[in-house]
C-alpha positions in Angstrom: -20.2 2.4 9.2 -17.9 -0.5 10.0 -14.9 0.1 12.3 -11.3 -0.4 11.2 -11.0 -3.8 12.8 -14.1 -5.0 11.0 -12.8 -3.6 7.7 -9.4 -5.3 8.2 -11.2 -8.7 8.3 -12.3 -8.2 4.7 -8.8 -7.3 3.3 -7.2 -9.6 0.8 -5.1 -7.1 -1.2 -2.8 -4.5 0.2 -2.0 -1.7 -2.2 0.7 0.9 -1.6 1.5 4.1 -3.3 5.3 4.2 -3.7 6.6 7.8 -3.5 5.7 9.5 -0.3 4.5 6.3 1.4 7.2 3.6 1.0 10.0 5.8 -0.2 10.5 9.6 0.0 9.4 12.1 -2.5 13.0 13.4 -2.9 14.4 12.4 -6.2 18.0 12.8 -5.1 17.8 10.3 -2.2 15.8 7.7 -4.2 18.8 5.5 -5.1 20.1 5.6 -1.5 16.7 4.3 -0.2 16.1 1.5 -2.7 18.4 -1.1 -1.2 16.7 -0.9 2.2 13.3 -0.6 0.5 13.8 -3.8 -1.4 14.8 -5.7 1.7 12.0 -4.3 3.9 9.4 -4.8 1.2 10.5 -8.4 0.6 10.1 -9.2 4.3 6.7 -7.6 4.3 5.6 -9.5 1.2 6.7 -12.7 2.7 4.7 -11.9 5.8 1.7 -11.0 3.7 1.9 -14.3 1.7 2.1 -16.3 4.9 -1.1 -14.5 5.9 -2.9 -15.2 2.6 -2.7 -11.6 1.5 -1.6 -10.1 -1.8 0.6 -7.0 -2.1 0.8 -4.5 -4.9 2.4 -1.2 -5.5 0.8 1.4 -7.8 3.1 4.2 -8.7 3.4 7.2 -11.0 7.0 6.4 -11.6 7.6 4.9 -15.0 11.1 3.6 -14.4 11.0 0.1 -16.0 14.0 -1.1 -14.1 12.4 0.0 -10.8 9.3 -2.0 -11.6 11.3 -5.0 -12.6 13.3 -4.9 -9.4 10.2 -4.5 -7.2 8.6 -7.6 -8.9 11.7 -9.8 -8.6 13.3 -8.6 -5.4 10.1 -8.0 -3.4 7.7 -10.6 -5.0 4.8 -8.2 -5.3 2.8 -6.7 -8.1 3.8 -3.3 -9.5 1.6 -1.2 -11.7 2.3 2.2 -13.2 -0.2 4.9 -13.4 0.3 8.6 -13.6 -3.1 9.6 -12.4 -5.7 6.9 -12.8 -4.9 4.5 -10.0 -8.5 3.2 -9.9 -8.1 1.6 -13.4 -5.0 -0.1 -12.2 -6.8 -1.4 -9.1 -9.6 -2.6 -11.4 -7.0 -4.9 -13.1 -6.1 -6.4 -9.8 -9.7 -6.9 -8.8 -10.4 -8.8 -12.0 -7.2 -10.8 -11.7 -7.8 -11.9 -8.2 -11.7 -12.1 -8.2 -12.2 -9.7 -5.3 -14.1 -6.4 -4.8 -13.1 -3.0 -3.5 -14.2 -4.1 0.0 -11.2 -6.4 0.0 -8.7 -3.7 -0.7 -6.5 -1.8 1.7 -4.9 1.3 0.1 -2.5 3.8 1.5 -1.7 7.0 -0.4 -0.5 10.5 0.2 -1.4 12.8 -2.7 -4.4 14.2 -4.5 -4.1 11.5 -7.3 -4.6 8.9 -4.6 -8.0 10.2 -3.4 -10.2 8.3 -6.0 -8.7 5.0 -5.0 -8.7 5.8 -1.3 -12.4 6.6 -1.5 -13.2 3.2 -3.2 -11.0 1.0 -1.0 -12.6 -1.0 1.7 -9.9 0.3 4.1 -7.8 3.4 3.5 -4.9 5.1 5.1 -2.5 8.0 4.7 0.9 8.6 6.2 1.3 11.5 8.7 3.2 13.3 5.9 0.2 13.2 3.5 -1.6 16.2 2.1 -4.3 17.5 4.4 -7.0 16.8 1.8 -6.0 13.2 1.8 -5.8 12.8 5.5 -9.4 14.1 5.8 -10.9 11.2 3.8 -9.0 8.1 5.0 -10.0 5.6 7.7 -6.8 6.1 9.6 -3.5 7.9 9.6 -0.5 5.5 9.5 2.3 6.5 11.9 5.9 6.3 11.0 8.5 8.6 9.4 9.4 6.2 6.6 8.2 3.2 4.6 9.9 0.7 7.0 8.0 2.1 10.0 4.7 2.3 8.1 5.1 -1.3 6.9 5.8 -2.4 10.5 2.7 -0.6 11.7 0.5 -2.3 9.1 2.0 -5.7 9.8 1.3 -5.2 13.5 -2.2 -4.1 12.7 -2.8 -7.2 10.6 -1.5 -9.5 13.3 -3.6 -7.7 16.0 -6.7 -8.2 13.9 -5.9 -11.8 13.1 -5.3 -12.6 16.7 -8.6 -10.8 17.7 -10.5 -12.8 15.1 -9.2 -16.1 16.5 
């Protein structure tokens, strides 16, 4: 089995679950988090683009305005799926001509497990369900989306520098 550094070298598409990974699961605080989320995610998407990586968010949230804001403010793909995140990932695979080996996915809940198992590199936040943490390649540290994105950015840079 390939180690995490080897798997990182194949990644072309970074996919994130939204609630529980990039923003909290608490409905009441959602609007308070969004301004900071948009800014942080835009910076991350700019970083990813500069490193020839594609960013996408697959979420169970069906708020059309939220999806529109993510696309325009953050410059990343956003897809909605209540349970079948694999079919949403299939659309991205077809669109970008890649395979599951080229996908990094981070999720935190039971609905994320099928895509986590298929992704070339998978992660879960420390706050993820135990069942999810058991099947991923690594646990992503950080107490919020901003800290998790920073860790992933640092991991990409570390891998890029070690490959050079």
